[in-house]
DRENSE-739036 format. One record per residue (C-alpha): residue in three letters; x, y, z; chain; residue number from 1. Coordinates in pm, 1 decimal, m for minus. Last residue first. Layout:
N
@type->ALA, u->X, v->Y, w->Z, mol->A, seq->NUM
...
This chain:
267
@type->ILE, u->2025.4, v->m2002.2, w->1880.7, mol->A, seq->267
@type->ILE, u->1698.9, v->m2096.2, w->2050.9, mol->A, seq->266
@type->VAL, u->1649.4, v->m1740.5, w->2177.6, mol->A, seq->265
@type->PHE, u->1732.9, v->m1604.3, w->1832.8, mol->A, seq->264
@type->LEU, u->1468.3, v->m1827.4, w->1673.1, mol->A, seq->263
@type->ASN, u->1220.4, v->m1712.4, w->1936.0, mol->A, seq->262
@type->LEU, u->1233.6, v->m1360.6, w->1792.2, mol->A, seq->261
@type->TYR, u->1116.5, v->m1489.0, w->1452.9, mol->A, seq->260
@type->TRP, u->832.1, v->m1689.5, w->1607.7, mol->A, seq->259
@type->GLN, u->723.7, v->m1384.3, w->1809.8, mol->A, seq->258
@type->ILE, u->724.8, v->m1170.2, w->1495.8, mol->A, seq->257
@type->LEU, u->522.8, v->m1430.1, w->1305.2, mol->A, seq->256
@type->GLU, u->269.9, v->m1462.1, w->1588.3, mol->A, seq->255
@type->ARG, u->238.2, v->m1084.0, w->1611.4, mol->A, seq->254
@type->GLY, u->172.7, v->m1051.7, w->1239.1, mol->A, seq->253
@type->TRP, u->m67.0, v->m1345.5, w->1192.2, mol->A, seq->252
@type->LEU, u->m385.0, v->m1198.6, w->1042.4, mol->A, seq->251
@type->LEU, u->m287.7, v->m838.8, w->969.5, mol->A, seq->250
@type->ALA, u->73.4, v->m932.9, w->898.5, mol->A, seq->249
@type->LEU, u->m34.9, v->m1194.7, w->643.7, mol->A, seq->248
@type->PHE, u->m278.2, v->m952.1, w->476.4, mol->A, seq->247
@type->THR, u->m20.2, v->m673.5, w->463.6, mol->A, seq->246
@type->GLY, u->250.5, v->m905.4, w->328.0, mol->A, seq->245
@type->THR, u->15.6, v->m1012.6, w->49.1, mol->A, seq->244
@type->ILE, u->m54.5, v->m644.8, w->m19.1, mol->A, seq->243
@type->LEU, u->315.2, v->m560.3, w->m36.4, mol->A, seq->242
@type->PHE, u->375.2, v->m858.4, w->m264.2, mol->A, seq->241
@type->PRO, u->89.4, v->m753.2, w->m494.1, mol->A, seq->240
@type->GLY, u->228.5, v->m397.0, w->m506.6, mol->A, seq->239
@type->PHE, u->575.4, v->m502.5, w->m620.8, mol->A, seq->238
@type->PRO, u->491.4, v->m518.9, w->m991.1, mol->A, seq->237
@type->VAL, u->765.4, v->m701.1, w->m1183.9, mol->A, seq->236
@type->GLU, u->964.0, v->m517.4, w->m1449.8, mol->A, seq->235
@type->SER, u->1232.7, v->m721.5, w->m1621.9, mol->A, seq->234
@type->LYS, u->1593.1, v->m604.6, w->m1595.5, mol->A, seq->233
@type->LEU, u->1711.6, v->m905.4, w->m1393.6, mol->A, seq->232
@type->ASN, u->1544.4, v->m1143.3, w->m1637.1, mol->A, seq->231
@type->LYS, u->1191.7, v->m1280.2, w->m1662.1, mol->A, seq->230
@type->ASN, u->1003.7, v->m1588.9, w->m1780.2, mol->A, seq->229
@type->LYS, u->1325.2, v->m1784.7, w->m1796.7, mol->A, seq->228
@type->PHE, u->1214.5, v->m2054.0, w->m1548.0, mol->A, seq->227
@type->ILE, u->1508.7, v->m1963.3, w->m1326.8, mol->A, seq->226
@type->ILE, u->1441.1, v->m1590.2, w->m1365.7, mol->A, seq->225
@type->LEU, u->1073.6, v->m1627.4, w->m1269.3, mol->A, seq->224
@type->GLY, u->1168.0, v->m1837.9, w->m966.2, mol->A, seq->223
@type->VAL, u->1427.9, v->m1583.7, w->m854.6, mol->A, seq->222
@type->GLY, u->1164.0, v->m1310.0, w->m869.5, mol->A, seq->221
@type->ILE, u->904.6, v->m1521.2, w->m690.8, mol->A, seq->220
@type->ILE, u->1145.6, v->m1593.8, w->m404.0, mol->A, seq->219
@type->ALA, u->1272.1, v->m1234.5, w->m384.3, mol->A, seq->218
@type->GLY, u->920.9, v->m1089.3, w->m389.5, mol->A, seq->217
@type->LEU, u->810.2, v->m1330.9, w->m117.7, mol->A, seq->216
@type->PHE, u->1095.8, v->m1219.2, w->108.6, mol->A, seq->215
@type->PHE, u->1052.0, v->m851.5, w->23.7, mol->A, seq->214
@type->ALA, u->678.3, v->m863.6, w->101.4, mol->A, seq->213
@type->LEU, u->724.6, v->m1082.8, w->409.3, mol->A, seq->212
@type->PHE, u->980.3, v->m841.4, w->557.5, mol->A, seq->211
@type->LEU, u->757.9, v->m543.9, w->475.6, mol->A, seq->210
@type->ALA, u->451.2, v->m700.0, w->640.5, mol->A, seq->209
@type->ALA, u->643.5, v->m816.8, w->948.8, mol->A, seq->208
@type->LEU, u->790.7, v->m470.0, w->995.8, mol->A, seq->207
@type->ILE, u->445.7, v->m311.7, w->954.9, mol->A, seq->206
@type->ASN, u->320.6, v->m540.7, w->1231.6, mol->A, seq->205
@type->PRO, u->554.4, v->m373.9, w->1485.2, mol->A, seq->204
@type->TYR, u->427.1, v->m99.4, w->1464.6, mol->A, seq->203
@type->GLY, u->102.5, v->9.8, w->1302.6, mol->A, seq->202
@type->LEU, u->m98.1, v->m202.6, w->1060.9, mol->A, seq->201
@type->PHE, u->m321.5, v->55.1, w->891.3, mol->A, seq->200
@type->LEU, u->m100.2, v->363.8, w->903.9, mol->A, seq->199
@type->GLY, u->203.4, v->152.5, w->820.1, mol->A, seq->198
@type->MET, u->33.0, v->m13.5, w->524.4, mol->A, seq->197
@type->PHE, u->m114.5, v->313.0, w->393.9, mol->A, seq->196
@type->PHE, u->226.9, v->477.7, w->398.9, mol->A, seq->195
@type->ALA, u->371.5, v->176.2, w->213.9, mol->A, seq->194
@type->LEU, u->97.5, v->208.4, w->m51.1, mol->A, seq->193
@type->LYS, u->200.8, v->569.0, w->m114.1, mol->A, seq->192
@type->VAL, u->563.7, v->466.8, w->m165.8, mol->A, seq->191
@type->ASP, u->452.6, v->169.0, w->m378.4, mol->A, seq->190
@type->GLY, u->267.0, v->409.3, w->m607.6, mol->A, seq->189
@type->PHE, u->592.5, v->600.2, w->m644.1, mol->A, seq->188
@type->GLY, u->738.1, v->297.5, w->m820.8, mol->A, seq->187
@type->MET, u->1033.0, v->104.3, w->m679.0, mol->A, seq->186
@type->TRP, u->1356.7, v->m24.7, w->m822.9, mol->A, seq->185
@type->ARG, u->1378.1, v->195.1, w->m1133.2, mol->A, seq->184
@type->GLY, u->1212.1, v->504.2, w->m983.4, mol->A, seq->183
@type->GLY, u->1531.2, v->709.6, w->m987.4, mol->A, seq->182
@type->SER, u->1700.4, v->434.4, w->m789.2, mol->A, seq->181
@type->VAL, u->1807.0, v->657.9, w->m501.1, mol->A, seq->180
@type->LEU, u->1479.2, v->851.6, w->m507.9, mol->A, seq->179
@type->PHE, u->1251.6, v->545.9, w->m505.5, mol->A, seq->178
@type->ILE, u->1458.8, v->364.6, w->m242.0, mol->A, seq->177
@type->PHE, u->1446.8, v->672.9, w->m17.2, mol->A, seq->176
@type->LEU, u->1072.6, v->709.0, w->m79.2, mol->A, seq->175
@type->PHE, u->1028.0, v->346.7, w->25.4, mol->A, seq->174
@type->PHE, u->1195.9, v->405.3, w->361.0, mol->A, seq->173
@type->ALA, u->1021.3, v->740.0, w->411.6, mol->A, seq->172
@type->CYS, u->679.1, v->582.4, w->345.8, mol->A, seq->171
@type->ALA, u->746.5, v->300.0, w->591.2, mol->A, seq->170
@type->GLY, u->850.6, v->551.6, w->857.7, mol->A, seq->169
@type->LEU, u->556.5, v->783.5, w->788.2, mol->A, seq->168
@type->GLY, u->309.0, v->496.9, w->815.0, mol->A, seq->167
@type->ALA, u->465.6, v->353.9, w->1131.7, mol->A, seq->166
@type->TRP, u->475.4, v->701.8, w->1285.0, mol->A, seq->165
@type->LEU, u->104.0, v->745.1, w->1207.8, mol->A, seq->164
@type->PRO, u->12.7, v->399.0, w->1337.1, mol->A, seq->163
@type->ASN, u->198.3, v->456.1, w->1669.1, mol->A, seq->162
@type->PHE, u->36.8, v->794.1, w->1731.8, mol->A, seq->161
@type->ASN, u->m150.0, v->685.4, w->2044.9, mol->A, seq->160
@type->LEU, u->m251.5, v->1017.9, w->2196.5, mol->A, seq->159
@type->PHE, u->m596.2, v->880.6, w->2294.6, mol->A, seq->158
@type->ARG, u->m752.2, v->1091.1, w->2016.7, mol->A, seq->157
@type->PHE, u->m495.9, v->942.8, w->1780.4, mol->A, seq->156
@type->SER, u->m592.5, v->580.1, w->1840.0, mol->A, seq->155
@type->PHE, u->m960.7, v->480.3, w->1802.8, mol->A, seq->154
@type->ILE, u->m1126.5, v->783.1, w->1644.6, mol->A, seq->153
@type->LEU, u->m828.2, v->927.9, w->1459.9, mol->A, seq->152
@type->GLN, u->m715.6, v->576.3, w->1369.6, mol->A, seq->151
@type->TYR, u->m1049.6, v->511.5, w->1196.7, mol->A, seq->150
@type->LEU, u->m1040.1, v->849.3, w->1022.5, mol->A, seq->149
@type->PHE, u->m685.6, v->778.8, w->901.0, mol->A, seq->148
@type->VAL, u->m791.2, v->431.0, w->783.8, mol->A, seq->147
@type->ILE, u->m1086.5, v->575.6, w->589.3, mol->A, seq->146
@type->ALA, u->m868.8, v->847.4, w->431.2, mol->A, seq->145
@type->ILE, u->m598.5, v->595.5, w->336.0, mol->A, seq->144
@type->ALA, u->m862.5, v->370.2, w->175.9, mol->A, seq->143
@type->PRO, u->m1007.2, v->669.4, w->m12.6, mol->A, seq->142
@type->PHE, u->m653.6, v->744.8, w->m139.2, mol->A, seq->141
@type->LEU, u->m577.0, v->386.7, w->m247.8, mol->A, seq->140
@type->VAL, u->m877.4, v->328.5, w->m474.0, mol->A, seq->139
@type->LYS, u->m874.1, v->651.8, w->m677.2, mol->A, seq->138
@type->ASP, u->m494.0, v->653.5, w->m645.8, mol->A, seq->137
@type->LEU, u->m474.5, v->332.8, w->m849.6, mol->A, seq->136
@type->ILE, u->m156.0, v->133.4, w->m807.5, mol->A, seq->135
@type->ILE, u->m43.4, v->70.0, w->m1165.4, mol->A, seq->134
@type->TYR, u->144.7, v->m223.9, w->m1318.9, mol->A, seq->133
@type->ARG, u->m161.8, v->m294.2, w->m1534.8, mol->A, seq->132
@type->LYS, u->m248.9, v->m658.0, w->m1465.9, mol->A, seq->131
@type->LEU, u->m76.8, v->m725.3, w->m1133.5, mol->A, seq->130
@type->ASP, u->m136.0, v->m366.8, w->m1023.1, mol->A, seq->129
@type->TYR, u->m507.3, v->m400.4, w->m1097.8, mol->A, seq->128
@type->VAL, u->m536.1, v->m736.1, w->m922.6, mol->A, seq->127
@type->PHE, u->m361.3, v->m628.3, w->m602.1, mol->A, seq->126
@type->ILE, u->m523.3, v->m281.9, w->m591.4, mol->A, seq->125
@type->ILE, u->m870.5, v->m437.4, w->m617.7, mol->A, seq->124
@type->ILE, u->m785.5, v->m697.5, w->m352.5, mol->A, seq->123
@type->LEU, u->m650.1, v->m421.5, w->m128.0, mol->A, seq->122
@type->SER, u->m974.8, v->m226.0, w->m149.8, mol->A, seq->121
@type->GLY, u->m1181.3, v->m534.7, w->m64.3, mol->A, seq->120
@type->ALA, u->m964.5, v->m618.3, w->237.1, mol->A, seq->119
@type->ILE, u->m984.8, v->m258.0, w->359.9, mol->A, seq->118
@type->TYR, u->m1364.4, v->m259.4, w->331.1, mol->A, seq->117
@type->PHE, u->m1390.5, v->m593.0, w->513.0, mol->A, seq->116
@type->LEU, u->m1161.7, v->m458.4, w->784.9, mol->A, seq->115
@type->PHE, u->m1388.7, v->m158.2, w->839.9, mol->A, seq->114
@type->PHE, u->m1689.8, v->m389.9, w->820.5, mol->A, seq->113
@type->LEU, u->m1561.1, v->m588.9, w->1117.1, mol->A, seq->112
@type->ASN, u->m1452.3, v->m290.5, w->1322.0, mol->A, seq->111
@type->ILE, u->m1788.3, v->m115.2, w->1284.6, mol->A, seq->110
@type->LEU, u->m1978.8, v->m441.0, w->1341.5, mol->A, seq->109
@type->TYR, u->m1797.4, v->m502.1, w->1669.4, mol->A, seq->108
@type->PRO, u->m1863.5, v->m149.6, w->1790.6, mol->A, seq->107
@type->PHE, u->m2237.3, v->m189.0, w->1703.9, mol->A, seq->106
@type->GLN, u->m2308.5, v->m521.2, w->1876.1, mol->A, seq->105
@type->LEU, u->m2439.6, v->m793.6, w->1646.6, mol->A, seq->104
@type->ILE, u->m2137.5, v->m1020.9, w->1679.4, mol->A, seq->103
@type->GLU, u->m2165.7, v->m996.6, w->2056.5, mol->A, seq->102
@type->PHE, u->m2486.9, v->m1204.2, w->2032.6, mol->A, seq->101
@type->GLN, u->m2302.4, v->m1526.2, w->1946.7, mol->A, seq->100
@type->ASN, u->m2108.9, v->m1532.6, w->2269.2, mol->A, seq->99
@type->PHE, u->m1751.2, v->m1471.0, w->2373.2, mol->A, seq->98
@type->ILE, u->m1632.3, v->m1383.1, w->2023.5, mol->A, seq->97
@type->GLU, u->m1267.0, v->m1289.2, w->2005.5, mol->A, seq->96
@type->PHE, u->m1204.9, v->m1095.5, w->1685.0, mol->A, seq->95
@type->LYS, u->m920.7, v->m1076.7, w->1436.8, mol->A, seq->94
@type->LEU, u->m873.4, v->m1445.2, w->1360.6, mol->A, seq->93
@type->ASN, u->m1222.9, v->m1577.3, w->1292.5, mol->A, seq->92
@type->PHE, u->m1394.2, v->m1284.3, w->1119.1, mol->A, seq->91
@type->ILE, u->m1077.8, v->m1179.4, w->938.3, mol->A, seq->90
@type->LEU, u->m1023.4, v->m1535.8, w->815.7, mol->A, seq->89
@type->VAL, u->m1386.0, v->m1561.8, w->699.3, mol->A, seq->88
@type->PHE, u->m1364.1, v->m1229.9, w->512.7, mol->A, seq->87
@type->MET, u->m1035.1, v->m1330.8, w->353.4, mol->A, seq->86
@type->ILE, u->m1177.6, v->m1663.2, w->232.8, mol->A, seq->85
@type->GLY, u->m1480.5, v->m1501.7, w->71.1, mol->A, seq->84
@type->ALA, u->m1277.2, v->m1220.4, w->m86.3, mol->A, seq->83
@type->ALA, u->m1019.7, v->m1461.9, w->m227.1, mol->A, seq->82
@type->LEU, u->m1295.3, v->m1691.8, w->m355.1, mol->A, seq->81
@type->GLU, u->m1460.6, v->m1407.7, w->m546.3, mol->A, seq->80
@type->VAL, u->m1124.8, v->m1284.6, w->m678.9, mol->A, seq->79
@type->LEU, u->m1037.5, v->m1636.0, w->m796.4, mol->A, seq->78
@type->PRO, u->m1381.8, v->m1690.6, w->m952.7, mol->A, seq->77
@type->TYR, u->m1346.2, v->m1377.8, w->m1170.0, mol->A, seq->76
@type->GLN, u->m974.0, v->m1385.4, w->m1242.0, mol->A, seq->75
@type->ILE, u->m1012.8, v->m1716.9, w->m1423.9, mol->A, seq->74
@type->SER, u->m1115.8, v->m1502.2, w->m1721.4, mol->A, seq->73
@type->ILE, u->m1435.2, v->m1615.2, w->m1894.5, mol->A, seq->72
@type->LYS, u->m1374.6, v->m1800.1, w->m2220.1, mol->A, seq->71
@type->LYS, u->m1588.3, v->m1720.7, w->m2523.8, mol->A, seq->70
@type->HIS, u->m1916.3, v->m1904.8, w->m2564.9, mol->A, seq->69
@type->CYS, u->m2093.5, v->m1598.2, w->m2713.6, mol->A, seq->68
@type->TYR, u->m2415.9, v->m1634.9, w->m2512.3, mol->A, seq->67
@type->ARG, u->m2356.0, v->m1849.4, w->m2202.5, mol->A, seq->66
@type->CYS, u->m2004.2, v->m1707.6, w->m2165.5, mol->A, seq->65
@type->LYS, u->m1745.7, v->m1974.7, w->m2090.6, mol->A, seq->64
@type->GLY, u->m1575.7, v->m2106.0, w->m1775.2, mol->A, seq->63
@type->GLY, u->m1761.1, v->m2434.9, w->m1792.9, mol->A, seq->62
@type->LEU, u->m2095.7, v->m2260.7, w->m1757.4, mol->A, seq->61
@type->PHE, u->m2176.6, v->m2445.4, w->m1434.1, mol->A, seq->60
@type->LEU, u->m1832.6, v->m2370.3, w->m1290.5, mol->A, seq->59
@type->PHE, u->m1836.4, v->m1997.4, w->m1369.4, mol->A, seq->58
@type->SER, u->m2196.5, v->m1971.3, w->m1249.0, mol->A, seq->57
@type->PHE, u->m2093.2, v->m2143.1, w->m924.4, mol->A, seq->56
@type->VAL, u->m1803.5, v->m1906.4, w->m850.0, mol->A, seq->55
@type->PRO, u->m2032.6, v->m1611.3, w->m762.7, mol->A, seq->54
@type->ILE, u->m2386.7, v->m1644.2, w->m901.4, mol->A, seq->53
@type->LEU, u->m2396.2, v->m1385.1, w->m1180.9, mol->A, seq->52
@type->ASP, u->m2489.6, v->m1587.0, w->m1489.4, mol->A, seq->51
@type->ARG, u->m2811.4, v->m1719.6, w->m1337.2, mol->A, seq->50
@type->TRP, u->m2907.8, v->m1363.4, w->m1238.4, mol->A, seq->49
@type->ILE, u->m2909.9, v->m1244.7, w->m1599.7, mol->A, seq->48
@type->LEU, u->m2617.9, v->m1098.4, w->m1791.3, mol->A, seq->47
@type->ASN, u->m2649.8, v->m815.1, w->m2041.2, mol->A, seq->46
@type->TYR, u->m2472.2, v->m910.6, w->m2364.8, mol->A, seq->45
@type->LYS, u->m2152.9, v->m708.4, w->m2420.3, mol->A, seq->44
@type->CYS, u->m2018.3, v->m981.3, w->m2657.6, mol->A, seq->43
@type->HIS, u->m1668.1, v->m998.4, w->m2506.0, mol->A, seq->42
@type->PRO, u->m1682.0, v->m828.4, w->m2163.2, mol->A, seq->41
@type->CYS, u->m2010.8, v->m1007.3, w->m2089.8, mol->A, seq->40
@type->PHE, u->m2246.4, v->m768.6, w->m1911.8, mol->A, seq->39
@type->SER, u->m2333.2, v->m645.4, w->m1564.0, mol->A, seq->38
@type->ARG, u->m2607.4, v->m384.0, w->m1554.1, mol->A, seq->37
@type->GLY, u->m2548.9, v->m9.0, w->m1546.6, mol->A, seq->36
@type->LYS, u->m2468.9, v->224.1, w->m1262.4, mol->A, seq->35
@type->LEU, u->m2225.2, v->252.2, w->m975.7, mol->A, seq->34
@type->PHE, u->m1930.3, v->89.0, w->m1153.5, mol->A, seq->33
@type->SER, u->m1873.8, v->396.7, w->m1367.6, mol->A, seq->32
@type->GLN, u->m1654.2, v->336.1, w->m1671.4, mol->A, seq->31
@type->GLU, u->m1284.1, v->405.2, w->m1718.5, mol->A, seq->30
@type->LYS, u->m1240.0, v->72.4, w->m1905.0, mol->A, seq->29
@type->GLU, u->m983.7, v->m53.1, w->m1653.6, mol->A, seq->28
@type->LEU, u->m1187.0, v->96.1, w->m1368.3, mol->A, seq->27
@type->ARG, u->m1490.1, v->m80.5, w->m1512.1, mol->A, seq->26
@type->TYR, u->m1319.4, v->m419.0, w->m1504.8, mol->A, seq->25
@type->ILE, u->m1179.6, v->m376.3, w->m1152.6, mol->A, seq->24
@type->VAL, u->m1512.0, v->m250.4, w->m1013.0, mol->A, seq->23
@type->CYS, u->m1706.5, v->m539.0, w->m1168.9, mol->A, seq->22
@type->ASN, u->m1457.3, v->m788.0, w->m1028.1, mol->A, seq->21
@type->LEU, u->m1493.4, v->m619.1, w->m688.1, mol->A, seq->20
@type->PHE, u->m1871.2, v->m669.1, w->m708.1, mol->A, seq->19
@type->SER, u->m1823.1, v->m1043.0, w->m759.3, mol->A, seq->18
@type->GLY, u->m1584.6, v->m1043.5, w->m463.6, mol->A, seq->17
@type->ILE, u->m1849.8, v->m868.6, w->m253.7, mol->A, seq->16
@type->ILE, u->m2088.7, v->m1154.2, w->m336.3, mol->A, seq->15
@type->LEU, u->m1824.8, v->m1415.0, w->m251.9, mol->A, seq->14
@type->GLY, u->m1749.3, v->m1236.0, w->76.1, mol->A, seq->13
@type->PHE, u->m2117.6, v->m1236.6, w->171.4, mol->A, seq->12
@type->ILE, u->m2126.7, v->m1610.6, w->101.2, mol->A, seq->11
@type->PHE, u->m1823.1, v->m1657.0, w->327.9, mol->A, seq->10
@type->ILE, u->m1981.3, v->m1437.1, w->596.1, mol->A, seq->9
@type->PHE, u->m2299.7, v->m1642.7, w->573.2, mol->A, seq->8
@type->PHE, u->m2111.6, v->m1968.3, w->620.7, mol->A, seq->7
@type->ASN, u->m1898.0, v->m1834.3, w->904.2, mol->A, seq->6
@type->PHE, u->m2207.5, v->m1710.1, w->1090.1, mol->A, seq->5
@type->ILE, u->m2365.2, v->m2054.4, w->1047.7, mol->A, seq->4
@type->LEU, u->m2050.9, v->m2216.7, w->1183.1, mol->A, seq->3
@type->PHE, u->m2076.5, v->m1993.4, w->1493.2, mol->A, seq->2
@type->MET, u->m2434.3, v->m2111.2, w->1548.5, mol->A, seq->1
């Protein structure tokens, strides 16, 4: 039964991923994603259901539009797969299921869909920042509001202000870097994203997320320089690294922190 739940959650994630692709495209074109049918970005032909099956339509069509035969961006299946995989990981790693019926209980569903919403929002921010070097306020601010409301219900009203202090601390750290560098090392969008990360993850997971973000950013940055795709003055969006760090800290934050602390015990 648990495998069946995983299968349906993966399919649900693929469907949400397809929707996220629509949101990303229409945000780029400043169009509403709440109305209008899906269409090919090249020939604008309205797509039918056979063209909209997540991942499988891309594979069956050979990565090309059925009508104009122009290539479909690899972004589309990758975002769909990312959403499907993230939803399954959240379902399996963030919740302890004692029996199959607990999945249908209201508190469980609230927490589950809260994390699904956050994952979807972060995927949009990740892709958009990677393509446009912009962290969209119209995606980030609603996510901050939802997380604040969630913490207000489940943390703040019990006088647990850990997430708020974590958010303010992360924001202050990034704001300091932004001000010292005059915006050359860090964009102000990253400052706002850091506040969201702390508010969402709390302490100590925010430390794991930031460490992983800087670590991954350094590795990728050095790799780009070595392969001559970038130089030290090249602009590289930091948002995707922050979001990757957020996902890793969400799923394995405490384990990573414990592993890091154990290294000092061994030494």
